[in-house]
PDB file of N, CA, C, O and CB in Angstrom:
ATOM      1  N   MET A   1      15.607   2.059  25.686  1.00  0.00           N
ATOM      2  CA  MET A   1      14.529   3.009  25.500  1.00  0.00           C
ATOM      3  C   MET A   1      15.036   4.424  25.745  1.00  0.00           C
ATOM      4  O   MET A   1      15.912   4.656  26.578  1.00  0.00           O
ATOM      5  CB  MET A   1      13.355   2.685  26.432  1.00  0.00           C
ATOM      6  N   GLU A   2      14.480   5.333  25.022  1.00  0.00           N
ATOM      7  CA  GLU A   2      14.807   6.751  25.207  1.00  0.00           C
ATOM      8  C   GLU A   2      14.219   7.205  26.534  1.00  0.00           C
ATOM      9  O   GLU A   2      13.012   7.103  26.751  1.00  0.00           O
ATOM     10  CB  GLU A   2      14.262   7.626  24.022  1.00  0.00           C
ATOM     11  N   ALA A   3      15.069   7.707  27.422  1.00  0.00           N
ATOM     12  CA  ALA A   3      14.647   8.059  28.783  1.00  0.00           C
ATOM     13  C   ALA A   3      13.717   9.266  28.835  1.00  0.00           C
ATOM     14  O   ALA A   3      12.935   9.393  29.777  1.00  0.00           O
ATOM     15  CB  ALA A   3      15.856   8.332  29.634  1.00  0.00           C
ATOM     16  N   ASN A   4      13.783  10.146  27.855  1.00  0.00           N
ATOM     17  CA  ASN A   4      13.029  11.396  27.937  1.00  0.00           C
ATOM     18  C   ASN A   4      11.857  11.484  26.962  1.00  0.00           C
ATOM     19  O   ASN A   4      11.244  12.543  26.827  1.00  0.00           O
ATOM     20  CB  ASN A   4      13.949  12.542  27.695  1.00  0.00           C
ATOM     21  N   LYS A   5      11.537  10.364  26.271  1.00  0.00           N
ATOM     22  CA  LYS A   5      10.438  10.362  25.307  1.00  0.00           C
ATOM     23  C   LYS A   5       9.640   9.082  25.430  1.00  0.00           C
ATOM     24  O   LYS A   5      10.153   8.056  25.877  1.00  0.00           O
ATOM     25  CB  LYS A   5      10.963  10.525  23.874  1.00  0.00           C
ATOM     26  N   CYS A   6       8.380   9.150  25.032  1.00  0.00           N
ATOM     27  CA  CYS A   6       7.549   7.959  24.984  1.00  0.00           C
ATOM     28  C   CYS A   6       8.107   7.036  23.902  1.00  0.00           C
ATOM     29  O   CYS A   6       8.331   7.489  22.780  1.00  0.00           O
ATOM     30  CB  CYS A   6       6.051   8.321  24.708  1.00  0.00           C
ATOM     31  N   PRO A   7       8.339   5.754  24.204  1.00  0.00           N
ATOM     32  CA  PRO A   7       8.884   4.847  23.195  1.00  0.00           C
ATOM     33  C   PRO A   7       7.891   4.511  22.086  1.00  0.00           C
ATOM     34  O   PRO A   7       8.297   3.998  21.043  1.00  0.00           O
ATOM     35  CB  PRO A   7       9.340   3.578  23.853  1.00  0.00           C
ATOM     36  N   ARG A   8       6.617   4.783  22.280  1.00  0.00           N
ATOM     37  CA  ARG A   8       5.602   4.481  21.266  1.00  0.00           C
ATOM     38  C   ARG A   8       5.400   5.622  20.270  1.00  0.00           C
ATOM     39  O   ARG A   8       5.288   5.392  19.066  1.00  0.00           O
ATOM     40  CB  ARG A   8       4.284   4.161  21.938  1.00  0.00           C
ATOM     41  N   CYS A   9       5.355   6.858  20.783  1.00  0.00           N
ATOM     42  CA  CYS A   9       5.044   7.980  19.891  1.00  0.00           C
ATOM     43  C   CYS A   9       6.131   9.046  19.841  1.00  0.00           C
ATOM     44  O   CYS A   9       6.108   9.908  18.963  1.00  0.00           O
ATOM     45  CB  CYS A   9       3.757   8.616  20.315  1.00  0.00           C
ATOM     46  N   GLY A  10       7.089   9.001  20.776  1.00  0.00           N
ATOM     47  CA  GLY A  10       8.169   9.979  20.782  1.00  0.00           C
ATOM     48  C   GLY A  10       7.847  11.278  21.505  1.00  0.00           C
ATOM     49  O   GLY A  10       8.652  12.209  21.479  1.00  0.00           O
ATOM     50  N   TRP A  11       6.684  11.361  22.152  1.00  0.00           N
ATOM     51  CA  TRP A  11       6.306  12.589  22.849  1.00  0.00           C
ATOM     52  C   TRP A  11       7.268  12.835  24.016  1.00  0.00           C
ATOM     53  O   TRP A  11       7.554  11.906  24.771  1.00  0.00           O
ATOM     54  CB  TRP A  11       4.836  12.506  23.357  1.00  0.00           C
ATOM     55  N   PRO A  12       7.772  14.059  24.181  1.00  0.00           N
ATOM     56  CA  PRO A  12       8.668  14.371  25.306  1.00  0.00           C
ATOM     57  C   PRO A  12       7.943  14.223  26.650  1.00  0.00           C
ATOM     58  O   PRO A  12       6.876  14.804  26.849  1.00  0.00           O
ATOM     59  CB  PRO A  12       9.227  15.807  25.165  1.00  0.00           C
ATOM     60  N   LEU A  13       8.521  13.449  27.560  1.00  0.00           N
ATOM     61  CA  LEU A  13       7.885  13.206  28.852  1.00  0.00           C
ATOM     62  C   LEU A  13       7.740  14.474  29.673  1.00  0.00           C
ATOM     63  O   LEU A  13       6.807  14.590  30.467  1.00  0.00           O
ATOM     64  CB  LEU A  13       8.673  12.188  29.632  1.00  0.00           C
ATOM     65  N   ALA A  14       8.639  15.420  29.500  1.00  0.00           N
ATOM     66  CA  ALA A  14       8.570  16.675  30.250  1.00  0.00           C
ATOM     67  C   ALA A  14       7.333  17.485  29.872  1.00  0.00           C
ATOM     68  O   ALA A  14       6.913  18.355  30.635  1.00  0.00           O
ATOM     69  CB  ALA A  14       9.831  17.506  30.009  1.00  0.00           C
ATOM     70  N   GLU A  15       6.743  17.214  28.706  1.00  0.00           N
ATOM     71  CA  GLU A  15       5.574  17.958  28.245  1.00  0.00           C
ATOM     72  C   GLU A  15       4.258  17.250  28.541  1.00  0.00           C
ATOM     73  O   GLU A  15       3.197  17.740  28.154  1.00  0.00           O
ATOM     74  CB  GLU A  15       5.684  18.208  26.769  1.00  0.00           C
ATOM     75  N   LEU A  16       4.306  16.110  29.219  1.00  0.00           N
ATOM     76  CA  LEU A  16       3.064  15.426  29.570  1.00  0.00           C
ATOM     77  C   LEU A  16       2.343  16.210  30.656  1.00  0.00           C
ATOM     78  O   LEU A  16       2.971  16.681  31.604  1.00  0.00           O
ATOM     79  CB  LEU A  16       3.340  13.975  30.036  1.00  0.00           C
ATOM     80  N   PRO A  17       1.023  16.353  30.523  1.00  0.00           N
ATOM     81  CA  PRO A  17       0.275  17.085  31.549  1.00  0.00           C
ATOM     82  C   PRO A  17       0.142  16.253  32.821  1.00  0.00           C
ATOM     83  O   PRO A  17       0.144  15.023  32.768  1.00  0.00           O
ATOM     84  CB  PRO A  17      -1.119  17.476  31.025  1.00  0.00           C
ATOM     85  N   GLY A  18       0.027  16.922  33.953  1.00  0.00           N
ATOM     86  CA  GLY A  18      -0.216  16.233  35.214  1.00  0.00           C
ATOM     87  C   GLY A  18       0.992  15.495  35.746  1.00  0.00           C
ATOM     88  O   GLY A  18       2.118  15.679  35.284  1.00  0.00           O
ATOM     89  N   SER A  19       0.729  14.662  36.722  1.00  0.00           N
ATOM     90  CA  SER A  19       1.798  13.914  37.369  1.00  0.00           C
ATOM     91  C   SER A  19       1.514  12.429  37.262  1.00  0.00           C
ATOM     92  O   SER A  19       0.588  12.013  36.565  1.00  0.00           O
ATOM     93  CB  SER A  19       1.951  14.333  38.843  1.00  0.00           C
ATOM     94  N   ALA A  20       2.297  11.647  37.941  1.00  0.00           N
ATOM     95  CA  ALA A  20       2.155  10.199  37.913  1.00  0.00           C
ATOM     96  C   ALA A  20       0.780   9.786  38.427  1.00  0.00           C
ATOM     97  O   ALA A  20       0.258  10.365  39.379  1.00  0.00           O
ATOM     98  CB  ALA A  20       3.258   9.535  38.745  1.00  0.00           C
ATOM     99  N   THR A  21       0.208   8.781  37.783  1.00  0.00           N
ATOM    100  CA  THR A  21      -1.075   8.252  38.210  1.00  0.00           C
ATOM    101  C   THR A  21      -0.927   7.480  39.506  1.00  0.00           C
ATOM    102  O   THR A  21      -1.758   7.593  40.406  1.00  0.00           O
ATOM    103  CB  THR A  21      -1.677   7.362  37.128  1.00  0.00           C
ATOM    104  N   THR A  22       0.128   6.699  39.595  1.00  0.00           N
ATOM    105  CA  THR A  22       0.426   5.973  40.815  1.00  0.00           C
ATOM    106  C   THR A  22       1.933   5.952  40.999  1.00  0.00           C
ATOM    107  O   THR A  22       2.687   5.943  40.026  1.00  0.00           O
ATOM    108  CB  THR A  22      -0.155   4.532  40.775  1.00  0.00           C
ATOM    109  N   SER A  23       2.361   5.945  42.236  1.00  0.00           N
ATOM    110  CA  SER A  23       3.787   6.008  42.533  1.00  0.00           C
ATOM    111  C   SER A  23       4.062   5.212  43.798  1.00  0.00           C
ATOM    112  O   SER A  23       3.286   5.257  44.753  1.00  0.00           O
ATOM    113  CB  SER A  23       4.263   7.478  42.691  1.00  0.00           C
ATOM    114  N   GLN A  24       5.175   4.479  43.799  1.00  0.00           N
ATOM    115  CA  GLN A  24       5.554   3.728  44.992  1.00  0.00           C
ATOM    116  C   GLN A  24       7.053   3.514  45.031  1.00  0.00           C
ATOM    117  O   GLN A  24       7.727   3.552  44.001  1.00  0.00           O
ATOM    118  CB  GLN A  24       4.827   2.383  45.038  1.00  0.00           C
ATOM    119  N   ARG A  25       7.572   3.288  46.236  1.00  0.00           N
ATOM    120  CA  ARG A  25       8.998   2.999  46.405  1.00  0.00           C
ATOM    121  C   ARG A  25       9.249   1.536  46.081  1.00  0.00           C
ATOM    122  O   ARG A  25       8.503   0.661  46.519  1.00  0.00           O
ATOM    123  CB  ARG A  25       9.473   3.330  47.849  1.00  0.00           C
ATOM    124  N   VAL A  26      10.299   1.272  45.313  1.00  0.00           N
ATOM    125  CA  VAL A  26      10.773  -0.080  45.040  1.00  0.00           C
ATOM    126  C   VAL A  26      12.263  -0.096  45.320  1.00  0.00           C
ATOM    127  O   VAL A  26      12.854   0.958  45.557  1.00  0.00           O
ATOM    128  CB  VAL A  26      10.459  -0.525  43.563  1.00  0.00           C
ATOM    129  N   SER A  27      12.883  -1.266  45.297  1.00  0.00           N
ATOM    130  CA  SER A  27      14.302  -1.349  45.646  1.00  0.00           C
ATOM    131  C   SER A  27      15.195  -0.533  44.710  1.00  0.00           C
ATOM    132  O   SER A  27      16.272  -0.098  45.119  1.00  0.00           O
ATOM    133  CB  SER A  27      14.744  -2.793  45.633  1.00  0.00           C
ATOM    134  N   GLN A  28      14.767  -0.317  43.453  1.00  0.00           N
ATOM    135  CA  GLN A  28      15.568   0.453  42.499  1.00  0.00           C
ATOM    136  C   GLN A  28      15.307   1.949  42.554  1.00  0.00           C
ATOM    137  O   GLN A  28      16.026   2.713  41.909  1.00  0.00           O
ATOM    138  CB  GLN A  28      15.306  -0.038  41.112  1.00  0.00           C
ATOM    139  N   GLY A  29      14.310   2.390  43.297  1.00  0.00           N
ATOM    140  CA  GLY A  29      13.984   3.818  43.378  1.00  0.00           C
ATOM    141  C   GLY A  29      12.483   4.026  43.438  1.00  0.00           C
ATOM    142  O   GLY A  29      11.775   3.220  44.044  1.00  0.00           O
ATOM    143  N   ARG A  30      11.979   5.095  42.821  1.00  0.00           N
ATOM    144  CA  ARG A  30      10.548   5.409  42.822  1.00  0.00           C
ATOM    145  C   ARG A  30       9.939   4.949  41.500  1.00  0.00           C
ATOM    146  O   ARG A  30      10.338   5.415  40.433  1.00  0.00           O
ATOM    147  CB  ARG A  30      10.306   6.938  43.042  1.00  0.00           C
ATOM    148  N   LEU A  31       8.965   4.026  41.574  1.00  0.00           N
ATOM    149  CA  LEU A  31       8.264   3.511  40.401  1.00  0.00           C
ATOM    150  C   LEU A  31       7.008   4.338  40.180  1.00  0.00           C
ATOM    151  O   LEU A  31       6.212   4.527  41.100  1.00  0.00           O
ATOM    152  CB  LEU A  31       7.915   2.003  40.568  1.00  0.00           C
ATOM    153  N   GLU A  32       6.829   4.834  38.948  1.00  0.00           N
ATOM    154  CA  GLU A  32       5.651   5.630  38.594  1.00  0.00           C
ATOM    155  C   GLU A  32       5.022   5.066  37.335  1.00  0.00           C
ATOM    156  O   GLU A  32       5.717   4.579  36.443  1.00  0.00           O
ATOM    157  CB  GLU A  32       6.022   7.122  38.395  1.00  0.00           C
ATOM    158  N   TYR A  33       3.705   5.136  37.270  1.00  0.00           N
ATOM    159  CA  TYR A  33       2.974   4.803  36.047  1.00  0.00           C
ATOM    160  C   TYR A  33       2.336   6.083  35.542  1.00  0.00           C
ATOM    161  O   TYR A  33       1.619   6.762  36.277  1.00  0.00           O
ATOM    162  CB  TYR A  33       1.893   3.682  36.296  1.00  0.00           C
ATOM    163  N   VAL A  34       2.598   6.411  34.286  1.00  0.00           N
ATOM    164  CA  VAL A  34       2.133   7.663  33.698  1.00  0.00           C
ATOM    165  C   VAL A  34       1.454   7.351  32.372  1.00  0.00           C
ATOM    166  O   VAL A  34       1.920   6.487  31.629  1.00  0.00           O
ATOM    167  CB  VAL A  34       3.311   8.670  33.500  1.00  0.00           C
ATOM    168  N   ARG A  35       0.371   8.033  32.069  1.00  0.00           N
ATOM    169  CA  ARG A  35      -0.334   7.867  30.800  1.00  0.00           C
ATOM    170  C   ARG A  35       0.179   8.900  29.813  1.00  0.00           C
ATOM    171  O   ARG A  35       0.188  10.096  30.107  1.00  0.00           O
ATOM    172  CB  ARG A  35      -1.871   8.000  30.989  1.00  0.00           C
ATOM    173  N   CYS A  36       0.609   8.441  28.637  1.00  0.00           N
ATOM    174  CA  CYS A  36       1.073   9.347  27.572  1.00  0.00           C
ATOM    175  C   CYS A  36      -0.135   9.847  26.785  1.00  0.00           C
ATOM    176  O   CYS A  36      -1.224   9.281  26.888  1.00  0.00           O
ATOM    177  CB  CYS A  36       2.095   8.629  26.620  1.00  0.00           C
ATOM    178  N   LEU A  37       0.055  10.893  26.010  1.00  0.00           N
ATOM    179  CA  LEU A  37      -1.019  11.430  25.179  1.00  0.00           C
ATOM    180  C   LEU A  37      -1.456  10.451  24.096  1.00  0.00           C
ATOM    181  O   LEU A  37      -2.585  10.533  23.613  1.00  0.00           O
ATOM    182  CB  LEU A  37      -0.581  12.731  24.544  1.00  0.00           C
ATOM    183  N   CYS A  38      -0.573   9.520  23.703  1.00  0.00           N
ATOM    184  CA  CYS A  38      -0.921   8.530  22.678  1.00  0.00           C
ATOM    185  C   CYS A  38      -1.775   7.398  23.250  1.00  0.00           C
ATOM    186  O   CYS A  38      -2.289   6.571  22.497  1.00  0.00           O
ATOM    187  CB  CYS A  38       0.349   7.954  22.048  1.00  0.00           C
ATOM    188  N   GLY A  39      -1.931   7.355  24.580  1.00  0.00           N
ATOM    189  CA  GLY A  39      -2.732   6.324  25.215  1.00  0.00           C
ATOM    190  C   GLY A  39      -1.910   5.229  25.867  1.00  0.00           C
ATOM    191  O   GLY A  39      -2.459   4.396  26.588  1.00  0.00           O
ATOM    192  N   SER A  40      -0.621   5.213  25.633  1.00  0.00           N
ATOM    193  CA  SER A  40       0.254   4.204  26.206  1.00  0.00           C
ATOM    194  C   SER A  40       0.527   4.497  27.680  1.00  0.00           C
ATOM    195  O   SER A  40       0.679   5.653  28.074  1.00  0.00           O
ATOM    196  CB  SER A  40       1.569   4.132  25.426  1.00  0.00           C
ATOM    197  N   TRP A  41       0.587   3.425  28.498  1.00  0.00           N
ATOM    198  CA  TRP A  41       1.008   3.568  29.893  1.00  0.00           C
ATOM    199  C   TRP A  41       2.513   3.402  29.937  1.00  0.00           C
ATOM    200  O   TRP A  41       3.058   2.472  29.343  1.00  0.00           O
ATOM    201  CB  TRP A  41       0.295   2.527  30.828  1.00  0.00           C
ATOM    202  N   LEU A  42       3.188   4.302  30.642  1.00  0.00           N
ATOM    203  CA  LEU A  42       4.637   4.256  30.775  1.00  0.00           C
ATOM    204  C   LEU A  42       5.000   3.908  32.212  1.00  0.00           C
ATOM    205  O   LEU A  42       4.434   4.461  33.155  1.00  0.00           O
ATOM    206  CB  LEU A  42       5.276   5.604  30.359  1.00  0.00           C
ATOM    207  N   ALA A  43       5.939   2.996  32.373  1.00  0.00           N
ATOM    208  CA  ALA A  43       6.478   2.673  33.692  1.00  0.00           C
ATOM    209  C   ALA A  43       7.836   3.349  33.786  1.00  0.00           C
ATOM    210  O   ALA A  43       8.696   3.146  32.929  1.00  0.00           O
ATOM    211  CB  ALA A  43       6.587   1.110  33.924  1.00  0.00           C
ATOM    212  N   ARG A  44       8.032   4.156  34.834  1.00  0.00           N
ATOM    213  CA  ARG A  44       9.297   4.866  35.013  1.00  0.00           C
ATOM    214  C   ARG A  44       9.858   4.573  36.398  1.00  0.00           C
ATOM    215  O   ARG A  44       9.117   4.501  37.378  1.00  0.00           O
ATOM    216  CB  ARG A  44       9.109   6.389  34.814  1.00  0.00           C
ATOM    217  N   VAL A  45      11.168   4.408  36.466  1.00  0.00           N
ATOM    218  CA  VAL A  45      11.860   4.298  37.750  1.00  0.00           C
ATOM    219  C   VAL A  45      12.790   5.491  37.840  1.00  0.00           C
ATOM    220  O   VAL A  45      13.694   5.647  37.019  1.00  0.00           O
ATOM    221  CB  VAL A  45      12.648   2.931  37.890  1.00  0.00           C
ATOM    222  N   ASP A  46      12.570   6.326  38.830  1.00  0.00           N
ATOM    223  CA  ASP A  46      13.336   7.566  39.012  1.00  0.00           C
ATOM    224  C   ASP A  46      13.390   8.389  37.722  1.00  0.00           C
ATOM    225  O   ASP A  46      14.434   8.944  37.379  1.00  0.00           O
ATOM    226  CB  ASP A  46      14.761   7.243  39.485  1.00  0.00           C
ATOM    227  N   GLY A  47      12.262   8.464  37.011  1.00  0.00           N
ATOM    228  CA  GLY A  47      12.149   9.284  35.816  1.00  0.00           C
ATOM    229  C   GLY A  47      12.615   8.640  34.527  1.00  0.00           C
ATOM    230  O   GLY A  47      12.474   9.245  33.464  1.00  0.00           O
ATOM    231  N   VAL A  48      13.166   7.435  34.580  1.00  0.00           N
ATOM    232  CA  VAL A  48      13.654   6.748  33.390  1.00  0.00           C
ATOM    233  C   VAL A  48      12.612   5.700  32.959  1.00  0.00           C
ATOM    234  O   VAL A  48      12.211   4.855  33.758  1.00  0.00           O
ATOM    235  CB  VAL A  48      15.048   6.079  33.662  1.00  0.00           C
ATOM    236  N   VAL A  49      12.183   5.763  31.698  1.00  0.00           N
ATOM    237  CA  VAL A  49      11.195   4.824  31.192  1.00  0.00           C
ATOM    238  C   VAL A  49      11.814   3.427  31.119  1.00  0.00           C
ATOM    239  O   VAL A  49      12.856   3.220  30.497  1.00  0.00           O
ATOM    240  CB  VAL A  49      10.672   5.270  29.800  1.00  0.00           C
ATOM    241  N   ILE A  50      11.138   2.472  31.777  1.00  0.00           N
ATOM    242  CA  ILE A  50      11.624   1.092  31.758  1.00  0.00           C
ATOM    243  C   ILE A  50      10.657   0.168  31.019  1.00  0.00           C
ATOM    244  O   ILE A  50      10.976  -0.995  30.771  1.00  0.00           O
ATOM    245  CB  ILE A  50      11.838   0.588  33.186  1.00  0.00           C
ATOM    246  N   GLY A  51       9.472   0.685  30.666  1.00  0.00           N
ATOM    247  CA  GLY A  51       8.491  -0.131  29.950  1.00  0.00           C
ATOM    248  C   GLY A  51       7.323   0.700  29.500  1.00  0.00           C
ATOM    249  O   GLY A  51       7.080   1.791  30.016  1.00  0.00           O
ATOM    250  N   ALA A  52       6.589   0.170  28.517  1.00  0.00           N
ATOM    251  CA  ALA A  52       5.413   0.860  28.000  1.00  0.00           C
ATOM    252  C   ALA A  52       4.439  -0.160  27.437  1.00  0.00           C
ATOM    253  O   ALA A  52       4.839  -1.215  26.946  1.00  0.00           O
ATOM    254  CB  ALA A  52       5.806   1.897  26.920  1.00  0.00           C
ATOM    255  N   THR A  53       3.157   0.168  27.515  1.00  0.00           N
ATOM    256  CA  THR A  53       2.134  -0.667  26.907  1.00  0.00           C
ATOM    257  C   THR A  53       1.904  -0.225  25.475  1.00  0.00           C
ATOM    258  O   THR A  53       2.377   0.830  25.054  1.00  0.00           O
ATOM    259  CB  THR A  53       0.822  -0.607  27.712  1.00  0.00           C
ATOM    260  N   LYS A  54       1.192  -1.023  24.750  1.00  0.00           N
ATOM    261  CA  LYS A  54       0.833  -0.655  23.394  1.00  0.00           C
ATOM    262  C   LYS A  54      -0.221   0.437  23.453  1.00  0.00           C
ATOM    263  O   LYS A  54      -1.092   0.400  24.321  1.00  0.00           O
ATOM    264  CB  LYS A  54       0.325  -1.880  22.595  1.00  0.00           C
ATOM    265  N   SER A  55      -0.163   1.401  22.556  1.00  0.00           N
ATOM    266  CA  SER A  55      -1.170   2.464  22.561  1.00  0.00           C
ATOM    267  C   SER A  55      -2.513   1.907  22.129  1.00  0.00           C
ATOM    268  O   SER A  55      -2.582   0.827  21.541  1.00  0.00           O
ATOM    269  CB  SER A  55      -0.750   3.626  21.638  1.00  0.00           C
ATOM    270  N   GLN A  56      -3.573   2.634  22.416  1.00  0.00           N
ATOM    271  CA  GLN A  56      -4.927   2.192  22.099  1.00  0.00           C
ATOM    272  C   GLN A  56      -5.411   2.732  20.759  1.00  0.00           C
ATOM    273  O   GLN A  56      -6.615   2.907  20.571  1.00  0.00           O
ATOM    274  CB  GLN A  56      -5.878   2.615  23.194  1.00  0.00           C
ATOM    275  N   LEU A  57      -4.522   2.994  19.846  1.00  0.00           N
ATOM    276  CA  LEU A  57      -4.914   3.551  18.541  1.00  0.00           C
ATOM    277  C   LEU A  57      -5.537   2.528  17.648  1.00  0.00           C
ATOM    278  O   LEU A  57      -5.918   2.843  16.520  1.00  0.00           O
ATOM    279  CB  LEU A  57      -3.732   4.152  17.847  1.00  0.00           C
TER     280      LEU A  57
END
């Protein structure tokens, strides 16, 4: 997956408004869930996208 863009729509993560919806420490680093503008939820570990849900389009 592209670390700096949403894998569903390609939107740059640096341009997403707001901050992580939820964040917690895990053994690999800091896990965050962020909502993209396309509606997809992104899972990031230390800022790197590791998963995404399907958008609600």
